FIZAVEX-486531 format. One record per residue: x, y, z of N, C-alpha, C, CB in turn; residue in one letter. Coordinates in steps of 0.02 Angstrom, whole numbers, plus 32768, in hexadecimal, padded with zeros to 4 digits. Glycine has a CB too. Example, Ala and Ser with C-alpha at 12.3 -4.5 7.8 and 13.67 -1.06 7.14 Angstrom:
<lumtis>
82947EE4818682677F1F818682947F5B818682357F2081C4A
82827F90816282AC7FCB816582858002818A82C07FE2811ES
</lumtis>
This chain:
<lumtis>
E53DDE40075BE530DE20079BE56BDE2907CBE520DDD70791M
E5A8DE2907B1E5E2DE2F07DDE5EADE7507F9E621DE1B07B7K
E5D8DEA807D5E5E1DEEC07EDE5BADEFA082DE5CDDF1D07B7K
E578DEEB0830E554DEF8086FE572DED108AAE50ADEE60866P
E589DE94089DE5A6DE6B08D2E5E5DE8D08EEE5B7DE2408B9Y
E611DEA408C1E64EDEC508D7E63FDF0708F9E67DDED0089CF
E60DDF2B08E1E5FADF6A0901E5E1DF5E0947E5C4DF8E08D7S
E5B8DF2A094FE59EDF190991E5D6DF0409C0E56ADEE1098CL
E604DEDD09A7E63EDEC809D0E669DF0409E3E668DE9409ABM
E673DF3209B5E69ADF6E09C3E67BDF9809F9E6A3DF970984G
E639DFA009F5E615DFC70A27E619DFA50A6BE5CBDFD00A13I
E610DF640A6DE615DF3F0AADE65ADF450ACBE603DEF60AA2L
E68EDF3F0AA2E6D3DF460ABBE6DFDF8B0AD7E705DF360A83C
E6C6DFBD0AB4E6CEE0020ACBE6ACE00C0B0FE6B1E0340A97F
E66FDFF30B16E64BDFF90B55E671DFD60B8EE604DFDB0B4FI
E68CDF9B0B81E6B2DF780BB4E6F0DF9E0BC9E6C5DF320B9BL
E712DFBC0B99E74FDFE30BA9E73DE0200BD2E773DFF80B68V
E708E0430BBFE6F4E07F0BE4E6DFE06C0C2CE6BAE0A20BC0V
E6BAE0370C34E6A6E0210C77E6E2E00E0CA1E674DFE70C73Q
E712DFEC0C83E74EDFD90CA7E776E0150CBEE77ADFAD0C7BG
E77DE0470C92E7A1E0840CA4E77CE0AA0CDCE7A9E0B10C67C
E73AE0AB0CD8E713E0CC0D0BE71CE0AA0D4FE6C8E0CD0CF8T
E71CE0690D4FE725E0440D8EE769E0520DACE71DDFF80D82A
E79DE0560D83E7E0E0650D9CE7E2E0AC0DB7E814E05C0D64V
E7C3E0DC0D95E7C3E1210DABE79EE1280DEEE7A2E14F0D77A
E766E1070DF5E740E10B0E34E769E0ED0E6CE6FDE0E70E2DI
E78AE0B50E61E7B2E0960E95E7ECE0C40EA9E7CDE0520E7EK
E80CE0E40E78E845E10F0E89E830E14E0EACE86CE1200E4AS
E7F0E1630EA5E7D8E19F0EC5E7B8E1910F09E7A8E1C20E99L
E7B2E1520F1CE791E1430F5CE7BEE15A0F95E782E0F80F62S
E79FE1680FCDE7C3E17E1009E7C6E147103CE7A2E1BD1026R
E7D0E1091025E7CFE0D11053E80AE0D41084E7D1E08F102CS
E83DE0FD1074E876E10310A2E86AE13810D8E8B4E114107BN
E82FE15710D7E81EE188110AE801E1641146E7ECE1BE10EEL
E82EE14E1172E819E12A11AEE848E13E11E7E819E0DD11A2N
E836E12A1223E85EE13E125DE8A6E126125AE83EE123129CE
E8B1E0EB123FE8F5E0D1123BE921E0FC120EE8F4E0881222E
E907E10F11D4E92DE13911A6E937E17E11C4E90AE13E1162T
E903E19911E2E906E1DC11FFE939E1DF1238E8C1E1F21218V
E943E1A9125CE974E1A71292E9BBE1B21279E970E16512B8K
E9C6E1A91237EA08E1B4121AEA18E1FE1214EA0DE19311D6Q
E9E5E229121AE9F0E2711216EA0EE2891258E9AEE2971205I
EA47E2A91254EA69E2C4128FEA6FE3101288EAAFE2A21299K
EA4CE33612B2EA53E37E12AFEA9CE39312B7EA28E3A012E5P
EAB0E3C51291EAF3E3E11291EB26E3B4126EEB09E3EF12D8C
EB10E37B1254EB3DE34D1232EB24E33D11EBEB45E30C125BV
EAE5E32A11E6EAC8E31611A6EAC4E3521177EA83E2F711B0T
EAD4E3481137EAD4E37E1106EA95E37D10DBEB12E37A10DAT
EA8AE3B410B8EA53E3B91089EA58E3811054EA53E3FE1066R
EA93E375103AEA9DE3411008EA8AE2FC1022EAE5E3400FEFD
EA9AE2EF1061EA88E2AE107FEA3CE2A71086EAAAE2A610C4E
EA1AE2DE1098E9D1E2DD109CE9B4E2CF1057E9B6E31F10B8I
E9CEE2F11024E9B6E2E60FE0E9C3E29F0FCAE9D7E3180FAFI
E9FDE2840FDCEA0CE23E0FCBE9DCE20E0FEEEA55E22E0FDFE
E9C9E21C102BE99BE1F11051E954E1F61037E99DE202109BM
E93DE234102AE8F6E23F101DE8E6E2620FDCE8D9E2661055F
E918E2760FB5E910E29E0F78E905E2E70F8AE8D7E2840F4DR
E912E3130F59E904E35A0F64E8BAE3650F5DE92DE3870F32K
E89BE3860F8DE853E3920F88E842E3C40F51E837E3AA0FCBP
E805E3C00F39E7EFE3F10F08E7E4E4340F2BE7ADE3DA0EE5T
E7DBE4690F04E7D2E4AC0F20E798E4AF0F52E7C6E4DE0EE8E
E765E4870F46E72BE4860F73E73DE46D0FB9E6F4E45B0F56D
E773E4480FBEE787E42A0FFEE7C8E4471019E78DE3DF0FF7F
E7D6E4851004E810E4A9101EE7F7E4ED1035E849E4B00FE7M
E80EE503106FE7FCE5461085E838E56510A7E7BFE54410B5K
E834E5A510B4E86AE5CA10D5E853E5DE111BE87EE60910ACK
E882E5DB1149E877E5F6118CE8B4E622119AE86FE5BC11C3Q
E8ADE661118BE8E7E68E118EE91AE679115AE906E68E11D5G
E957E66D1170E98CE6571142E98FE60B1139E9CFE671115AE
E964E5E7115BE964E59F115AE933E5831126E953E583119FY
E945E54B1109E917E52610DCE8F6E4EF1105E93DE509109FD
E8B6E4E610F9E891E4AF1118E87BE48110E0E854E4C91142I
E891E44310E3E87BE40F10B3E844E3E710D7E8B6E3E0109CY
E80DE3DB10B3E7D5E3B510CEE7CCE37710A4E794E3E010D1I
E7CBE33E10C5E7C1E2FE10A3E783E2DD10BEE800E2D010ABY
E75BE2C11092E720E29B10A7E726E256108AE6DFE2BE1091K
E714E22410B0E716E1E0109AE6E3E1B710C0E75CE1C210A1G
E6E0E17810B0E6B0E14C10D0E6D4E11010EDE67AE135109EF
E6C5E101112BE6E4E0C8114CE6BAE0891141E6ECE0D51197A
E67CE092112FE64FE0591124E620E06710EBE627E04A1163G
E5E6E04710ECE5B8E04D10B4E57DE07B10C3E5A0E00A10A1R
E57BE09B10FCE543E0C6110CE55AE10D1115E51FE0AE114BT
E52BE13C1112E53EE182111BE556E1911161E503E1AF110BK
E549E1651190E55EE16F11D4E5A8E16011DEE535E1451203F
E5C7E14111ADE60DE12F11B1E63AE162118DE618E0EA1194D
E621E19E1182E648E1D1115FE682E1E8118BE61BE20D114DT
E6BCE1ED116DE6F8E205118FE707E24B1174E734E1D41184Q
E718E27A119FE72CE2BD118AE76EE2CD11ACE6F5E2F2119CI
E79FE2DE1183E7E2E2F0119CE7F0E3381187E818E2BF1181L
E805E36111B7E81CE3A511A9E867E3A811BAE7F3E3DA11D1E
E88EE3C2118CE8D6E3C71197E8EBE40F118DE8FEE3971165V
E90DE42C11BFE925E47111BDE96FE47111ABE918E4961201M
E981E4971177E9C6E498115EE9DFE4E0115EE9CAE4791116I
EA1BE4EA1179EA37E52D117EEA58E542113CEA6AE53211B7N
EA6EE5811136EA8EE59710F8EACFE57310E6EA9CE5E110FCP
EAEDE5521117EB2AE52B110AEB1AE4E310F5EB57E5291149Q
EADAE4D610E6EAC2E49410CFEAC9E45D1103EAE8E4801091D
EAC1E46E1142EAC3E43E1178EA7DE43A1198EAFAE45111ADI
EA67E3FD11A6EA27E3F411C8EA30E40C1210EA0FE3A911C6V
EA04E4391226EA09E452126AE9D0E43B1296EA0AE49E1269V
E999E4211278E962E407129FE934E3E01270E93BE44012C3D
E90CE3B4128EE8D9E3901267E8A5E3761298E8FAE355123FY
E86CE363127CE839E34112A4E810E3141277E80CE37512CAR
E7FDE2DC1293E7D4E2AB126FE78FE2AA128FE7F5E2641271L
E75CE2B01265E717E2AE127CE708E2E012B3E706E2681295N
E726E31A12ADE71AE35012DDE723E3371325E6D4E36C12D3F
E75BE3131330E768E2F71373E772E32E13A7E7A5E2CB1370D
E77BE36C1391E77FE3A613BFE752E3DD13A4E7C9E3BF13C7R
E710E3D113A3E6E4E4011382E6E2E44613A3E69EE3E51381P
E6F2E44913E2E6F0E4891405E731E4B013FFE6E0E47E144DD
E765E49313E1E7A6E4B313DAE7B7E4BC1391E7DDE48B13FEM
E7CEE4F7137EE7E4E5001338E827E4DE132CE7E8E54C1327P
E836E4D512EDE879E4BC12DCE8AAE4F412EDE87EE4A81290L
E8E3E4E1130BE915E513131FE95AE4FB130AE913E520136CI
E988E5291307E9CDE51912F6E9EFE4FE1334E9F4E55712DAD
E9F5E4BC1338EA15E49B1372EA60E4A31372EA03E4521374Q
EA7DE4B5133AEAC6E4B91335EAE2E4F71357EADAE4B812ECC
EABBE52B135DEAD5E567137DEADBE55F13C8EAA9E5A3136CI
EABEE52A13E3EAC1E51F142BEAF7E4EC143EEA7EE5071445Y
EB1AE4D3140DEB4EE4A1141BEB91E4C01427EB54E46F13E2K
</lumtis>
Protein backbone atom coordinates (compact mmCIF):
# COMPACT_ATOMS: atom_id res chain seq x y z
CA UNK A 1 0.00 0.00 0.00
CA UNK A 2 2.87 2.41 0.72
CA UNK A 3 4.60 1.95 -2.64
CA UNK A 4 1.73 3.28 -4.82
CA UNK A 5 1.32 6.24 -2.45
CA UNK A 6 5.01 7.16 -2.69
CA UNK A 7 4.99 6.67 -6.46
CA UNK A 8 1.99 8.98 -6.77
CA UNK A 9 3.64 11.58 -4.56
CA UNK A 10 6.87 11.35 -6.57
CA UNK A 11 5.01 11.88 -9.83
CA UNK A 12 3.10 14.85 -8.41
CA UNK A 13 6.31 16.44 -7.12
CA UNK A 14 7.98 15.94 -10.48
CA UNK A 15 5.04 17.58 -12.29
CA UNK A 16 5.12 20.57 -9.92
CA UNK A 17 8.86 21.05 -10.42
CA UNK A 18 8.54 20.87 -14.21
CA UNK A 19 5.67 23.36 -14.23
CA UNK A 20 7.61 25.72 -11.98
CA UNK A 21 10.66 25.59 -14.24
CA UNK A 22 8.48 26.17 -17.29
CA UNK A 23 6.89 29.23 -15.70
CA UNK A 24 10.32 30.68 -14.89
CA UNK A 25 11.57 30.02 -18.43
CA UNK A 26 8.52 31.66 -20.00
CA UNK A 27 8.89 34.72 -17.77
CA UNK A 28 12.59 35.06 -18.59
CA UNK A 29 11.87 34.82 -22.32
CA UNK A 30 9.11 37.43 -22.33
CA UNK A 31 9.74 40.71 -24.12
CA UNK A 32 7.94 42.84 -21.56
CA UNK A 33 10.89 45.26 -21.63
CA UNK A 34 10.22 46.02 -25.31
CA UNK A 35 8.49 49.35 -24.85
CA UNK A 36 9.05 52.96 -25.83
CA UNK A 37 10.72 53.85 -22.54
CA UNK A 38 13.35 51.12 -22.87
CA UNK A 39 13.85 51.81 -26.57
CA UNK A 40 14.54 55.49 -25.79
CA UNK A 41 17.72 54.30 -24.03
CA UNK A 42 19.14 53.30 -27.42
CA UNK A 43 21.44 56.05 -28.70
CA UNK A 44 22.71 55.73 -32.28
CA UNK A 45 26.52 55.93 -32.50
CA UNK A 46 26.78 55.31 -28.74
CA UNK A 47 24.90 52.13 -27.77
CA UNK A 48 26.82 48.90 -28.38
CA UNK A 49 25.76 45.45 -29.56
CA UNK A 50 26.44 44.09 -26.05
CA UNK A 51 24.14 46.70 -24.52
CA UNK A 52 21.36 45.75 -26.95
CA UNK A 53 21.83 42.08 -26.06
CA UNK A 54 21.77 42.98 -22.36
CA UNK A 55 18.51 44.92 -22.83
CA UNK A 56 16.69 42.50 -25.12
CA UNK A 57 18.81 39.30 -25.43
CA UNK A 58 20.50 38.10 -28.60
CA UNK A 59 17.86 37.28 -31.19
CA UNK A 60 17.65 33.85 -32.75
CA UNK A 61 18.86 33.35 -36.32
CA UNK A 62 15.28 33.83 -37.56
CA UNK A 63 15.33 37.39 -36.21
CA UNK A 64 18.74 38.43 -37.51
CA UNK A 65 19.44 39.57 -41.04
CA UNK A 66 22.21 41.28 -42.98
CA UNK A 67 22.03 44.55 -44.85
CA UNK A 68 25.37 44.78 -46.59
CA UNK A 69 27.99 44.76 -43.84
CA UNK A 70 25.43 45.65 -41.16
CA UNK A 71 23.54 43.30 -38.85
CA UNK A 72 19.86 43.91 -38.27
CA UNK A 73 18.39 42.54 -35.05
CA UNK A 74 14.60 42.21 -35.00
CA UNK A 75 12.70 41.99 -31.73
CA UNK A 76 9.00 41.32 -31.33
CA UNK A 77 7.08 41.74 -28.12
CA UNK A 78 3.69 42.59 -26.77
CA UNK A 79 2.73 45.76 -24.95
CA UNK A 80 -0.67 44.40 -23.96
CA UNK A 81 -2.83 41.33 -24.19
CA UNK A 82 -4.06 41.64 -27.77
CA UNK A 83 -2.40 41.12 -31.12
CA UNK A 84 -2.87 44.82 -31.80
CA UNK A 85 -0.36 45.67 -29.08
CA UNK A 86 2.55 43.95 -30.84
CA UNK A 87 5.83 45.86 -30.66
CA UNK A 88 8.50 45.42 -33.36
CA UNK A 89 11.99 46.83 -32.92
CA UNK A 90 14.66 46.77 -35.63
CA UNK A 91 18.22 47.63 -34.62
CA UNK A 92 21.01 48.21 -37.17
CA UNK A 93 24.54 47.46 -35.92
CA UNK A 94 27.76 48.26 -37.80
CA UNK A 95 30.86 46.00 -38.02
CA UNK A 96 32.38 47.88 -35.05
CA UNK A 97 29.44 46.65 -32.90
CA UNK A 98 27.86 50.09 -32.56
CA UNK A 99 24.14 50.75 -33.08
CA UNK A 100 23.81 53.11 -36.02
CA UNK A 101 20.02 53.19 -36.40
CA UNK A 102 16.81 51.68 -35.07
CA UNK A 103 13.07 51.97 -35.40
CA UNK A 104 10.15 50.88 -33.27
CA UNK A 105 6.90 49.75 -34.90
CA UNK A 106 8.08 50.91 -38.30
CA UNK A 107 7.88 54.54 -37.19
CA UNK A 108 9.60 55.42 -40.50
CA UNK A 109 8.11 52.84 -42.87
CA UNK A 110 9.05 54.77 -45.98
CA UNK A 111 12.72 55.12 -44.98
CA UNK A 112 15.24 52.29 -44.72
CA UNK A 113 17.54 51.93 -41.75
CA UNK A 114 20.71 53.93 -42.46
CA UNK A 115 24.08 54.46 -40.82
CA UNK A 116 23.52 57.74 -38.95
CA UNK A 117 27.08 57.75 -37.65
CA UNK A 118 28.69 58.49 -41.00
CA UNK A 119 26.88 61.83 -41.10
CA UNK A 120 28.13 63.03 -37.71
